[in-house]
N, C-alpha and C positions, 0 to 999 in steps of 0.2 A: 634574586627574586623578581617577578614581574608585578607591577602595580597596574591593574586594569581599572581605569576610571570611567565608570558609566554615568553619563549625563541624561537626565530624563525630564520630560515636561508633558503631563497628560498622556502617558504611554501605557495606560492599563490594558489596552488591547494587545500590546506587543511585548511588554517587559518580561512576562513569564517565559516565553520562548527565548528571548534574548539571554536571560540568566541561566536557564536550563542548559543551553548550548555552551555558555561560558564555562559552567562548572563541569561539563563532560570533557572539556579540554584537559589533557594530562599534565600541562605545565604546572610548576610550583608558582602559586600567584596569591596576591591578596586582591579582593574585589571591593572597590569603593563605588557606592551609588550616591550620586548628588541629585536630589529631587528638587527641581527649581520651580516654584510657583505652581504646582499642579493642584487642580481642584477635583481630581477623580481618585480612583483607587490605586494610583501608582505606588504610594508609600506602603500601603498594606501588602501589595504583592512583592515589593522589595524585601520586606521584613521576613518573608517566608524562607529566605535564603541566607546563608552565612556570610553576610556582607557587612562592611562598615557603612552604615547608613546615616546620611545627613539631609536635613530639609533646610532649604534656603529660600529667600524671597527676592532674588536678584532680578528675575525676568530678563536674564542676560546670559546666553549660552557661554560667552567667553569668561565672564566672572565665575560661572559654575565650574568651568574647566580649571581655571586658576585656583579656585578653592580646593578642588579635588587633588590637585598636585600638591598643595600644602598639607593634606592629610596623608599622602602617600609615603612609603618607605622604601619602595623597590629601586633597584639600580637600573631596571629597564621599565619604561613607561609606555602603555598603550591606551589611547582613548577609545571609547566605544559609545555608539548612540543607542538609547534604550529601545529603538524601534527596529534595529538591525539584528542579525543573528548569525552564528557560525555554521559552517557546513563540515567542519573537521577540527583537527587540532591546530587551529591557527596560531595560537600564542606559543605553543610548543615548537611548531615549525619555524616561526619567526625568530624565536630565541636561538634555535639551532643554526639558522641561516646566518645570523649575525655573528655567532661564535666561529663557525666554520670558515667564513669569509672575512673575519676580522673587520666587521663593519661597525659604524656608529648609529645607523638607522637602516630600516627597511620598510617596504610597503608591498602590498599584494594586489593583483587584479581581483575583481569580484563579480559575482552573479547579480543581475538586476532582477527585482521581483516583477518588473514590467519591462518589456523590450524598449530600450532607450534609443532615441534618435541620434544622440550625440555620443562621441567616442570619448571616454574619460582618460585623463592623463595616467591613471594607474595602470593602463595597458602599455605604457611606454617604458623602455629601459631608462635608467636614471642618467640624465644630464642636467646640470643646473639651469642651463639655457632653456630647457623645455618649459620651465616656469614662466618664462618672459611672455610668450605671445598672448596667452588668453586663459590659461587653465592652471590647475593645481593638483598636487597629490592630495587625495582624500584625507579627512581628519583622522581616519582610522589607519595609523601606522605605528611602528614600534621604534623607540629611540632611547639612547642612553641618557640617564638623568642629568648628567653634567652639561648637556647640550639643549636643555629646555629654555626657549626664548621667551616664554610667556605668551599668552593670548591677548590681543589688542581689544580691549573692552569698548572701543569706539565703533566697532564694526558689528552689523547685524546680518551681514552676508559677506561672502568672499573671505571669511575668516581663515579657512584652510589654506587659501592661496597665500595670505599674508603670513600665517604661521610657518609654512614651509620655506617661504623666501627668507624669513628671519632665522630659522634653524640652519638653513644651508649657508648662511654667512658665517656660522660657527664651524661647520664641517660639511664637506661634500662627499665624505666617505660613506656612501649609502648604496643601495641596490634594490632591485625589484625581485620579489618572490615569483617562482614560475607557476604556482598552483593558485586556483580560486578556491579559497577556504572560508569565505564569508559571503553573505548576501546583503546588499543594499536595498532596503525595503522602500518602495514608493507608495505614498498614500496621500490623500487630498489635504491632510492637516499638516503636512511638512512645512516648516517655516521656510525652507528653501523655495517652495513652490508658490507661497502666498506672498512673498516679498514683492513689492511693486517694482516695476522697471526703473522708475526714477531712483529708488533706494539702491537698487542693484548697480545702476550706472554711477551713482555717487560714491558707492563703496569701491568700484573699480578704479575711479579716478583718485580716490584717497590712497589706495594701495599703490597705484603707479607713481603717484607723487612721493609717497613715503620711501619707496625703494628705488626711485630714479629710473623707472622703466620708460623707455622711449620706444614705442611701436608705431608703425605707419602702414596703412592699408596700401601705400604706394610701393612697399617692398615687394619682393617676389618670394614664393614658396616653390622650392624645386623638390619634386617627388621622384624617388628612385626605387621602383620595384626590383627587388633582388632575390633570385632564386638559385642562381648557379654559381657556386663557390669557385669553379674551374675558371670562370671569367673575371675573378676579382682583380688580379694584378693588371690585366689589359685595361679594365674599366677605370681603376684608380689612376692609372697613367694619364688617362684623358681628364679625369676630374681634377687632378692636381695642376694641370696646365690649362684647363679651360678658362677663357676670358669672361668670367662671371664676377660681378661686384659682390664680393662675400660680405661686406659690411651691411648690405641691404638684402641678403638672401637667407631665408630660413630653410635648412636642409632636412628632408624627411626621408629616412629609409624604411621601406615596407619590406621587412626581412622575412624570407621564407627559407633561408639556408638551414636554420636550426644548428648553426655552427658557432661555437665559441669564438673561433679564430675570426670569422667573418664579423660577428657582433662586436668584438674588440676593435676591429679595423674601423667599423662604422663609428663607434664611440670615440675613437681617437681623432675624429674630425671636430670634436668639441673645441671651441675657442677659435677655429679658423673661420666660422660663419656667424651670422647674427645669432642663430640658434640651431641646435641640432636635435632631432628627435628620431628615435629608433622604435619602430613598432614590430614586435615579434608576432608573426601571424601563424596561427595553428594550421597544421596540415589539413587539406580538405577531406571530408568524408567521401565515400563512394557516391558517384553521381551517375545519372543516366548515361549509357554509352553515347558518344557522339556530342555530348553537351559539356563534358567535364572541363575541357580546356576553356571554352567560352564562359562558362559559369564561374570558374576560378578567376579568370580575368576581370569579369564584371564585378565580382565580390571584392577583389583587391582594389579596383579603381574607385569603388564606392566609399573607401576610407578617405579619399581625397577631399570631397565636399565636407566631411565631418571634421577634418583637421586643418582646413585652410582658412586663414583670417586675413588674407591679402586679396586685393581686387584681382590680381593675376597669379596664375600658377604655371609651372612648366613640368613636364614629365620627360625623363630620359630613361629608357629601359636598359637593363644590365647587358643585353646583347647588342647594344647600339653604341657606336663611337661617332659622334657627330663632328663637324668642323669645330675647331676650338673656339670660333667666334659665333657658333650657331645660335646660342641662346640670346645674346644681345642683338643680333640681326633680326630674329623673329620678334623680339620684344619691341624693336623700333617700329616695325610695321603695325602690330596690333595696338600699340599706344597712340599711334596717329588716327586709327580708325575705330571709332566707337561702334560701328555696324559690324565689326569682325568679332567673333567669339572664339575662334580657333585658327591657328596657322601652324603648319607643319613643315618640316624638311622632307627630303627625298631619301627613301631607302628601298632597296630591293628585297622583297620577301620571297621565300620558296614555298611553292604549293605543288605538290605531286611532281617533285624533281624538276619543275620549271620555275622560272623567275618572273615575278610581276611587281609592278610599282604599287606601293601602299597608298594609292590615291584613287578614288572611285567616282564614277558617275552612276547615280541611282536612277533607275528607270521607274516612272510612276504611271500607272494606268488606273482610270476611274478613282483617282485620289489615294491609291494605295501603291506602295513600293513593291515592285514585282521582280526586280533584279539589279545587280550592280556589276559594272565592268571596269576592270583596272585601267587606269589612264596609260597613255604611251609616254615613254621617258622623253623629257625635254632638256635642253642645255641651261636655260635660264628663264628668268621672268617669274611673275607671281600670277597665278591663276585660281579662279574660283572653282571649287569642287563640292560635291554633295556627300562624300564619304572619304574618311582619312584613317590613318593609323595612329597608334599610341607611342610609337618608338621615340620620337622626338617632337614635341609640340608645346606651344604656349597658348593658354586658354583663359577665359574670364570665369571667375568664380561664381558670380551670382546666377547666371543661367545654368551652370553646371549643377549648382545646388537645387535648382528647380527641376531638372530632368533626371539627374542621376546617370547610372550606367546600367543598361539592360541588354538582354540577348533576344528580345523579341521586337520586331518591327511590324506593325500592322497585324500583330497576331502570329506572324511567322518567325521562326528562330533563325538568327544570323549572328555574325560577329558583333560584339559590343562596340568595336571601333566604328563600324559603319552605322550602327544605330545611333550612337552618340552624336556623330557629325550630322547625320540626317535630321535628328530631333532638334539640333541647334538651328538648322535652316528653317524648320517648321516654326520656330519662335521668331523668325524674321531676321536672324543673324546670318552673316556670311562666313563660310569656312574656306580657307585659302591653303594653297601650297606654294612654297617658295623654292622653285626648281634650282636655284643657285646654292641652296643650303644642302649639302651633301652628308649622308650619313653611312658609315660602313656597318654592315650587319655581320655579327659574329655567329658562327655555327660550330658547335663542337662535335667532332667525329670520334665516337667510342672505338670504332674499328682501328682507325690510325692514331688515336690518342693525340689529335691536333685540333686546332682551332682554325677554321676557314674564315677568311675574310671576303665578304661579297661587297664589292664597291660599285656604286652607280656610275663611276667614271670609266670602268673597264668595258671592253667590247664584249658584252653578254647578249645573247639573243633574248629579247623580251617577248614573253607570250602574254597576249591580252587574256587575263583570267576573268571569266564571268561566273558570278555567284547568283544562283537562282534562289530567291528568297521565298 
């Protein structure tokens, strides 16, 4: 049986919907409501339902949760906040997921009642190291009773981060549900929104000290957008041999494959890097013809500023095989120059069956960008450019968070790679290309069932490709 422990404080506006949706769930369960220090009608609403009801005066959410656990009898525990609600059979689905996969705990992604700026960790496939950088699995997750670690009553925020760090010291046998079956309600009276920045920071430092977490903004976050399973073996051959300091690198896969084989391959990197996170991204909806590819790329890249907690990040696309020492070489340049926000290597891209270099000069007339011309291939040296590609690059996080990734430049549509680099130059930063860092471009041919390798070192006729913005 499942014990659902609902904690509430002045939730008269929300508790009725919360409990109605809980009792619509078809799972066998007991529902415990702990009403902590409310001075409204929260208690009266709770008593309308067949719940185990308790009033306490702790004024402490963690004490309320510990108290609720003491009253529970189920072999599976799931906490729930009185201001949230279900969208389906969440408890039943979690119970089946745990049984079918022989897990000790699970959690699920959720809907937000208001569009959120930040990406919550519940969107990620489970790895324990995903808890290290900055975030936590939400309070609302299901776990077996024997792994209950207790809630730390010294904390008034960051409680869920601490809780799951403690629980995963007992077991790491957990997983993420695929479906969004509950909604996280955002409202002005949430304690998580009214806690001061000072208390929030103190809580973070407390949790980091307690769990001996060492993070540094001087680390690197390496993002790998992955959509083509056919390229998996070739790419991982590069990743396994690349000269990257794994002890200081957080690895993030942006997974479009929807393949269990690929996902398991990504998760197997756990323990090889400082942290590993895997974000499974939903397939895009139908978009306006001609915009789909650009829009999808921009949407994918916009996960980066939401998930990056280091000063610098790198991107290597799944169809790109850089030099083995490409990342440290690009890092060496950008670390020396604070005026540089992006530096890329060299790759040949294909456009209309011709090849062009993924580095651009943007033409500006009357203060507006009107066109971009691909650069001519060079042997070596570092050059300033005004538009670049995403295939292999190292960038600064702070200006990226300011501008994001878009497909419009001065009101006209164009590639998000050109827009991103050009917007960085408008902020006063420089964008560079290192002509000595070479990247092989992989292209899969369905007709021949082969992977073509397009290398900048080969004798290929380069066509200067001009894009009219």
